[in-house]
N, C-alpha and C positions, 0 to 999 in steps of 0.2 A: 437361864437368863444371864446375860453377861453384865459386867459392872456398869457399863454405860447405860444400858436399858434400866437397870435397877435404880441408878441415881436419877435418871430422867423421870421414872415413875414416882420416886420419892419426892422429887421437887414438885411434880404435878399434884400429888396428894397434899403437900404442904400448901400450895397455892389455893387449892379448893377449900381447905380448912380455914385459911386466912380470910378468904372472901366470905365464907359462911359466918365467921365471927364478926367481920366488919358489918355485915348486914344486921346481925343480931344487935350489935352496939348501936347502930343507927336507929333501929326500931325502938330500942330502949330509950335512947336519947330523945326521940320524937315524943315520948310520953303519950302514945296513943291510949285511949281508954281501954281497949282490948285488942289483942292480936287475932286477926282473922285470916283465913286462907280460903282458897277455892274449894277445898275439901268440905268445908262447912256451909258453903253457899247454897241457898235454896233456889235452884234453877226453875222449879215449878212455880215460883212466885212471879216470874216473868216468862210466860210461855213463848213469846216471840224471840227470846234470846237463844241463840244456837249454842247449846252446851259444848258440842264437839269442837266448834270453831273457837270458842273462848278458851277451852283447854289446850287446843293446838297453839293458839297465840301466846298463851302463858308459858309454853315451853321455849319460846323465843327462837325457834329454829328458823323463822323467817328472816332473822337478822343476818344469818350466814348466807342466805340466798342472794 
């Protein structure tokens, strides 16, 4: 790996980490009663809800399209 690619990857990782920490700070500042994710969501409680579609939308890949 040359120096330019190494630095580009380093900058990319730094940006990812900063975004993650920013989200964590905002969630903490919002003072939600508890932090929840789709991992703990009970899709069986709403049978009509399409689990695969929800998980696909959560990845936000549709934004790039």
